N, CA, C and O atoms as CSV, one atom per row, in Angstrom:
chain,resi,resn,atom,element,x,y,z
A,1,MET,N,N,-0.210,6.377,-40.249
A,1,MET,CA,C,-0.779,4.967,-40.060
A,1,MET,C,C,-0.713,4.578,-38.738
A,1,MET,O,O,-1.789,4.142,-38.329
A,2,ALA,N,N,0.223,4.587,-37.893
A,2,ALA,CA,C,0.310,4.223,-36.531
A,2,ALA,C,C,-0.615,5.057,-35.759
A,2,ALA,O,O,-1.390,4.479,-34.997
A,3,GLN,N,N,-0.641,6.315,-35.846
A,3,GLN,CA,C,-1.569,7.032,-35.087
A,3,GLN,C,C,-3.120,6.685,-35.327
A,3,GLN,O,O,-3.894,6.620,-34.373
A,4,ASN,N,N,-3.490,6.489,-36.513
A,4,ASN,CA,C,-4.689,5.848,-36.868
A,4,ASN,C,C,-5.034,4.605,-36.031
A,4,ASN,O,O,-6.144,4.503,-35.509
A,5,ASN,N,N,-4.078,3.650,-35.898
A,5,ASN,CA,C,-4.169,2.385,-35.380
A,5,ASN,C,C,-4.270,2.592,-33.883
A,5,ASN,O,O,-5.086,1.904,-33.270
A,6,VAL,N,N,-3.507,3.488,-33.220
A,6,VAL,CA,C,-3.638,3.923,-31.760
A,6,VAL,C,C,-4.992,4.446,-31.477
A,6,VAL,O,O,-5.684,3.992,-30.566
A,7,GLN,N,N,-5.401,5.485,-32.329
A,7,GLN,CA,C,-6.782,5.945,-32.182
A,7,GLN,C,C,-7.916,4.903,-32.244
A,7,GLN,O,O,-8.889,4.969,-31.493
A,8,GLN,N,N,-7.761,3.995,-33.116
A,8,GLN,CA,C,-8.843,2.981,-33.323
A,8,GLN,C,C,-8.804,2.150,-32.108
A,8,GLN,O,O,-9.855,1.693,-31.659
A,9,GLU,N,N,-7.595,1.906,-31.504
A,9,GLU,CA,C,-7.558,1.027,-30.291
A,9,GLU,C,C,-8.188,1.576,-29.218
A,9,GLU,O,O,-9.009,0.923,-28.573
A,10,LEU,N,N,-7.847,2.911,-28.902
A,10,LEU,CA,C,-8.470,3.749,-27.927
A,10,LEU,C,C,-10.008,3.611,-28.067
A,10,LEU,O,O,-10.756,3.250,-27.157
A,11,GLN,N,N,-10.368,3.931,-29.275
A,11,GLN,CA,C,-11.777,4.010,-29.410
A,11,GLN,C,C,-12.494,2.744,-29.038
A,11,GLN,O,O,-13.573,2.759,-28.445
A,12,ASN,N,N,-11.778,1.482,-29.453
A,12,ASN,CA,C,-12.462,0.144,-29.170
A,12,ASN,C,C,-12.496,-0.033,-27.697
A,12,ASN,O,O,-13.471,-0.553,-27.154
A,13,GLN,N,N,-11.414,0.402,-27.005
A,13,GLN,CA,C,-11.465,0.204,-25.532
A,13,GLN,C,C,-12.412,1.102,-24.935
A,13,GLN,O,O,-13.154,0.644,-24.067
A,14,PHE,N,N,-12.496,2.237,-25.245
A,14,PHE,CA,C,-13.640,3.095,-24.804
A,14,PHE,C,C,-15.157,2.561,-24.835
A,14,PHE,O,O,-15.965,2.530,-23.907
A,15,THR,N,N,-15.307,2.157,-26.152
A,15,THR,CA,C,-16.467,1.524,-26.426
A,15,THR,C,C,-16.904,0.177,-25.670
A,15,THR,O,O,-18.059,-0.175,-25.433
A,16,ASP,N,N,-15.713,-0.497,-25.343
A,16,ASP,CA,C,-15.933,-1.725,-24.521
A,16,ASP,C,C,-16.242,-1.312,-23.134
A,16,ASP,O,O,-17.118,-1.908,-22.506
A,17,VAL,N,N,-15.542,-0.276,-22.588
A,17,VAL,CA,C,-15.828,0.276,-21.114
A,17,VAL,C,C,-17.268,0.667,-21.084
A,17,VAL,O,O,-18.014,0.315,-20.170
A,18,VAL,N,N,-17.631,1.366,-22.048
A,18,VAL,CA,C,-19.157,2.087,-22.233
A,18,VAL,C,C,-20.160,0.982,-22.141
A,18,VAL,O,O,-21.125,1.041,-21.379
A,19,SER,N,N,-19.895,-0.097,-22.989
A,19,SER,CA,C,-20.784,-1.237,-22.998
A,19,SER,C,C,-20.784,-2.105,-21.746
A,19,SER,O,O,-21.776,-2.773,-21.455
A,20,ARG,N,N,-19.780,-2.102,-21.072
A,20,ARG,CA,C,-19.659,-2.906,-19.804
A,20,ARG,C,C,-20.421,-2.151,-18.695
A,20,ARG,O,O,-21.069,-2.732,-17.825
A,21,LEU,N,N,-20.289,-0.766,-18.794
A,21,LEU,CA,C,-21.140,0.124,-17.875
A,21,LEU,C,C,-22.579,0.091,-18.162
A,21,LEU,O,O,-23.363,0.178,-17.217
A,22,LYS,N,N,-23.045,-0.032,-19.456
A,22,LYS,CA,C,-24.476,0.001,-19.722
A,22,LYS,C,C,-25.001,-1.388,-19.299
A,22,LYS,O,O,-26.098,-1.377,-18.740
A,23,SER,N,N,-24.400,-2.573,-19.474
A,23,SER,CA,C,-24.753,-3.826,-19.121
A,23,SER,C,C,-24.714,-4.134,-17.507
A,23,SER,O,O,-25.225,-5.132,-16.996
A,24,LYS,N,N,-24.063,-3.169,-16.843
A,24,LYS,CA,C,-23.784,-3.252,-15.431
A,24,LYS,C,C,-23.025,-4.580,-15.069
A,24,LYS,O,O,-23.225,-5.148,-13.996
A,25,GLN,N,N,-22.258,-4.988,-15.889
A,25,GLN,CA,C,-21.320,-6.165,-15.723
A,25,GLN,C,C,-19.915,-5.849,-16.043
A,25,GLN,O,O,-19.391,-6.130,-17.121
A,26,LEU,N,N,-19.222,-5.145,-14.883
A,26,LEU,CA,C,-17.984,-4.756,-15.155
A,26,LEU,C,C,-16.829,-6.001,-15.189
A,26,LEU,O,O,-15.774,-5.914,-15.817
A,27,PHE,N,N,-17.195,-7.034,-14.481
A,27,PHE,CA,C,-16.217,-8.181,-14.522
A,27,PHE,C,C,-16.854,-9.296,-15.392
A,27,PHE,O,O,-18.033,-9.645,-15.335
A,28,GLN,N,N,-15.847,-9.825,-16.246
A,28,GLN,CA,C,-16.297,-10.841,-17.113
A,28,GLN,C,C,-16.080,-12.172,-16.526
A,28,GLN,O,O,-16.728,-13.141,-16.920
A,29,SER,N,N,-15.130,-12.261,-15.535
A,29,SER,CA,C,-14.908,-13.709,-15.081
A,29,SER,C,C,-14.442,-13.488,-13.317
A,29,SER,O,O,-14.193,-12.431,-12.739
A,30,ASP,N,N,-14.441,-14.730,-12.836
A,30,ASP,CA,C,-13.985,-14.565,-11.412
A,30,ASP,C,C,-12.486,-14.160,-11.336
A,30,ASP,O,O,-12.080,-13.766,-10.243
A,31,TRP,N,N,-11.728,-14.209,-12.255
A,31,TRP,CA,C,-10.452,-13.869,-12.223
A,31,TRP,C,C,-10.405,-12.167,-12.213
A,31,TRP,O,O,-9.534,-11.555,-11.595
A,32,ASP,N,N,-11.287,-11.622,-12.855
A,32,ASP,CA,C,-11.228,-10.209,-12.995
A,32,ASP,C,C,-11.731,-9.798,-11.544
A,32,ASP,O,O,-11.203,-8.769,-11.121
A,33,ILE,N,N,-12.545,-10.337,-10.800
A,33,ILE,CA,C,-13.013,-10.081,-9.346
A,33,ILE,C,C,-11.844,-10.247,-8.432
A,33,ILE,O,O,-11.642,-9.431,-7.532
A,34,ALA,N,N,-10.981,-11.388,-8.653
A,34,ALA,CA,C,-10.008,-11.587,-7.832
A,34,ALA,C,C,-8.864,-10.619,-7.927
A,34,ALA,O,O,-8.303,-10.163,-6.932
A,35,SER,N,N,-8.564,-10.345,-9.077
A,35,SER,CA,C,-7.494,-9.559,-9.344
A,35,SER,C,C,-7.766,-8.051,-9.022
A,35,SER,O,O,-6.840,-7.277,-8.778
A,36,PHE,N,N,-8.969,-7.703,-9.030
A,36,PHE,CA,C,-9.533,-6.327,-8.485
A,36,PHE,C,C,-9.327,-6.326,-7.009
A,36,PHE,O,O,-8.781,-5.387,-6.431
A,37,ALA,N,N,-9.804,-7.471,-6.365
A,37,ALA,CA,C,-9.684,-7.483,-4.831
A,37,ALA,C,C,-8.144,-7.427,-4.382
A,37,ALA,O,O,-7.718,-6.700,-3.485
A,38,ILE,N,N,-7.389,-8.305,-5.145
A,38,ILE,CA,C,-5.819,-8.237,-4.741
A,38,ILE,C,C,-5.224,-6.936,-4.947
A,38,ILE,O,O,-4.325,-6.536,-4.208
A,39,PHE,N,N,-5.673,-6.256,-5.904
A,39,PHE,CA,C,-5.007,-4.957,-6.391
A,39,PHE,C,C,-5.431,-3.891,-5.145
A,39,PHE,O,O,-4.599,-3.136,-4.643
A,40,PHE,N,N,-6.826,-3.942,-4.728
A,40,PHE,CA,C,-7.194,-3.022,-3.738
A,40,PHE,C,C,-6.491,-3.411,-2.299
A,40,PHE,O,O,-6.175,-2.536,-1.493
A,41,ILE,N,N,-6.307,-4.631,-2.093
A,41,ILE,CA,C,-5.723,-5.116,-0.865
A,41,ILE,C,C,-4.216,-4.544,-0.914
A,41,ILE,O,O,-3.735,-3.939,0.044
A,42,PHE,N,N,-3.551,-4.773,-2.045
A,42,PHE,CA,C,-2.213,-4.183,-2.040
A,42,PHE,C,C,-2.216,-2.591,-1.769
A,42,PHE,O,O,-1.457,-2.068,-0.953
A,43,ILE,N,N,-3.060,-1.952,-2.466
A,43,ILE,CA,C,-3.057,-0.422,-2.329
A,43,ILE,C,C,-3.379,-0.155,-0.904
A,43,ILE,O,O,-2.724,0.716,-0.332
A,44,GLY,N,N,-4.282,-0.781,-0.275
A,44,GLY,CA,C,-4.729,-0.722,1.117
A,44,GLY,C,C,-3.404,-0.892,2.090
A,44,GLY,O,O,-3.145,-0.114,3.008
A,45,MET,N,N,-2.673,-1.954,1.757
A,45,MET,CA,C,-1.551,-2.273,2.665
A,45,MET,C,C,-0.480,-1.050,2.572
A,45,MET,O,O,0.085,-0.551,3.545
A,46,VAL,N,N,-0.328,-0.705,1.358
A,46,VAL,CA,C,0.753,0.394,1.070
A,46,VAL,C,C,0.326,1.666,1.823
A,46,VAL,O,O,1.119,2.264,2.550
A,47,LEU,N,N,-0.874,2.043,1.646
A,47,LEU,CA,C,-1.370,3.193,2.334
A,47,LEU,C,C,-1.448,2.914,3.834
A,47,LEU,O,O,-1.341,3.916,4.541
A,48,LEU,N,N,-1.605,1.800,4.421
A,48,LEU,CA,C,-1.459,1.686,5.881
A,48,LEU,C,C,0.034,1.748,6.347
A,48,LEU,O,O,0.386,2.280,7.400
A,49,LEU,N,N,0.815,1.189,5.513
A,49,LEU,CA,C,2.247,1.326,5.857
A,49,LEU,C,C,2.796,2.910,5.815
A,49,LEU,O,O,3.581,3.314,6.672
A,50,VAL,N,N,2.339,3.704,4.812
A,50,VAL,CA,C,2.653,5.063,4.753
A,50,VAL,C,C,2.110,5.787,5.983
A,50,VAL,O,O,2.800,6.651,6.524
A,51,VAL,N,N,0.945,5.480,6.427
A,51,VAL,CA,C,0.235,6.082,7.560
A,51,VAL,C,C,1.018,5.663,8.900
A,51,VAL,O,O,1.218,6.465,9.812
A,52,LEU,N,N,1.424,4.380,8.925
A,52,LEU,CA,C,2.264,3.968,10.101
A,52,LEU,C,C,3.577,4.708,10.196
A,52,LEU,O,O,3.995,5.059,11.299
A,53,VAL,N,N,4.299,4.979,8.993
A,53,VAL,CA,C,5.424,5.665,9.010
A,53,VAL,C,C,5.384,7.190,9.362
A,53,VAL,O,O,6.216,7.825,10.009
A,54,ILE,N,N,4.255,7.618,8.801
A,54,ILE,CA,C,4.028,9.166,9.210
A,54,ILE,C,C,3.726,9.149,10.719
A,54,ILE,O,O,4.185,10.079,11.383
A,55,ILE,N,N,3.010,8.202,11.329
A,55,ILE,CA,C,2.726,8.350,12.695
A,55,ILE,C,C,4.006,8.129,13.562
A,55,ILE,O,O,4.161,8.678,14.652
A,56,ARG,N,N,4.946,7.249,12.971
A,56,ARG,CA,C,6.169,7.017,13.768
A,56,ARG,C,C,7.059,8.286,13.706
A,56,ARG,O,O,7.632,8.782,14.675
A,57,CYS,N,N,7.092,8.728,12.464
A,57,CYS,CA,C,7.893,10.110,12.321
A,57,CYS,C,C,7.464,11.269,13.266
A,57,CYS,O,O,8.252,11.984,13.885
A,58,CYS,N,N,6.101,11.359,13.293
A,58,CYS,CA,C,5.604,12.498,14.164
A,58,CYS,C,C,5.759,12.197,15.505
A,58,CYS,O,O,6.021,13.141,16.250
A,59,CYS,N,N,5.637,10.890,16.059
A,59,CYS,CA,C,5.838,10.717,17.396
A,59,CYS,C,C,7.401,10.800,17.745
A,59,CYS,O,O,7.686,11.206,18.872
A,60,CYS,N,N,8.360,10.472,16.932
A,60,CYS,CA,C,9.760,10.661,17.170
A,60,CYS,C,C,10.157,12.118,17.141
A,60,CYS,O,O,11.082,12.504,17.855
A,61,CYS,N,N,9.589,12.832,16.457
A,61,CYS,CA,C,9.813,14.267,16.354
A,61,CYS,C,C,9.238,15.083,17.630
A,61,CYS,O,O,9.834,16.036,18.132
A,62,CYS,N,N,8.052,14.600,18.064
A,62,CYS,CA,C,7.471,15.333,19.293
A,62,CYS,C,C,8.188,14.969,20.526
A,62,CYS,O,O,8.357,15.816,21.403
A,63,CYS,N,N,8.647,13.692,20.655
A,63,CYS,CA,C,9.183,13.444,21.943
A,63,CYS,C,C,10.786,13.531,21.885
A,63,CYS,O,O,11.467,12.647,21.364
A,64,ASP,N,N,11.285,14.620,22.440
A,64,ASP,CA,C,12.740,14.934,22.314
A,64,ASP,C,C,13.435,14.140,23.496
A,64,ASP,O,O,14.640,13.896,23.423
A,65,GLU,N,N,12.712,13.753,24.540
A,65,GLU,CA,C,13.222,13.180,25.604
A,65,GLU,C,C,13.616,11.796,25.387
A,65,GLU,O,O,12.800,10.985,24.949
A,66,LYS,N,N,14.984,11.431,25.706
A,66,LYS,CA,C,15.277,9.958,25.424
A,66,LYS,C,C,15.136,9.232,26.807
A,66,LYS,O,O,15.454,9.719,27.892
A,67,PRO,N,N,14.578,7.919,26.576
A,67,PRO,CA,C,14.273,7.353,27.868
A,67,PRO,C,C,15.672,6.941,28.612
A,67,PRO,O,O,16.696,6.628,28.005
A,68,LYS,N,N,15.556,6.988,29.810
A,68,LYS,CA,C,16.700,6.732,30.661
A,68,LYS,C,C,16.971,5.212,30.704
A,68,LYS,O,O,16.021,4.502,31.033
A,69,HIS,N,N,18.166,4.621,30.408
A,69,HIS,CA,C,18.399,3.348,30.495
A,69,HIS,C,C,18.954,2.875,31.878
A,69,HIS,O,O,20.001,3.329,32.340
A,70,HIS,N,N,18.255,2.018,32.454
A,70,HIS,CA,C,18.592,1.597,33.665
A,70,HIS,C,C,19.354,0.162,33.536
A,70,HIS,O,O,19.140,-0.643,32.630
A,71,LYS,N,N,20.277,-0.013,34.599
A,71,LYS,CA,C,21.182,-1.247,34.573
A,71,LYS,C,C,20.096,-2.519,34.508
A,71,LYS,O,O,19.020,-2.493,35.105
A,72,VAL,N,N,20.505,-3.508,33.778
A,72,VAL,CA,C,19.783,-4.749,33.708
A,72,VAL,C,C,20.650,-5.893,34.314
A,72,VAL,O,O,21.820,-5.958,33.937
A,73,GLY,N,N,20.227,-6.723,35.141
A,73,GLY,CA,C,21.077,-7.803,35.611
A,73,GLY,C,C,21.623,-7.476,36.992
A,73,GLY,O,O,21.211,-6.568,37.714
A,74,ILE,N,N,22.634,-8.361,37.275
A,74,ILE,CA,C,23.232,-8.171,38.710
A,74,ILE,C,C,24.668,-7.855,38.568
A,74,ILE,O,O,25.260,-8.031,37.503
A,75,ASP,N,N,25.207,-7.413,39.577
A,75,ASP,CA,C,26.560,-6.930,39.658
A,75,ASP,C,C,27.449,-8.274,39.941
A,75,ASP,O,O,27.060,-9.072,40.794
A,76,ASN,N,N,28.561,-8.487,39.259
A,76,ASN,CA,C,29.447,-9.578,39.589
A,76,ASN,C,C,30.482,-9.145,40.533
A,76,ASN,O,O,31.497,-8.571,40.140
A,77,MET,N,N,30.239,-9.420,41.846
A,77,MET,CA,C,31.161,-8.867,42.844
A,77,MET,C,C,32.557,-9.535,42.718
A,77,MET,O,O,33.532,-8.906,43.128
A,78,ALA,N,N,32.695,-10.602,42.250
A,78,ALA,CA,C,33.876,-11.451,42.048
A,78,ALA,C,C,34.852,-10.781,41.189
A,78,ALA,O,O,36.047,-10.988,41.398
A,79,MET,N,N,34.479,-10.002,40.248
A,79,MET,CA,C,35.257,-9.255,39.221
A,79,MET,C,C,35.886,-7.940,39.864
A,79,MET,O,O,36.770,-7.299,39.294
A,80,GLU,N,N,35.393,-7.623,41.007
A,80,GLU,CA,C,35.731,-6.446,41.627
A,80,GLU,C,C,36.986,-6.552,42.515
A,80,GLU,O,O,37.051,-7.580,43.190
A,81,PRO,N,N,38.029,-5.637,42.636
A,81,PRO,CA,C,39.192,-5.878,43.456
A,81,PRO,C,C,38.997,-5.845,44.782
A,81,PRO,O,O,39.939,-6.040,45.550
């Protein structure tokens, strides 16, 4: 009984998608368009962050030289004996 219900639900969703494709109207409202845009912006930001992490890791692995730290500031001669 439950399998028939799931099968009927999947068939209904499939026919809904096919009818939307035939009518060339994929989005029913402005909210559909907004949610679609927000979803792809989120996916784009995640991919951008992954690319930046990969670039950072590659740059750290290639550059084995550590930068030399030079002294910043002035010497306090009053503290010297």
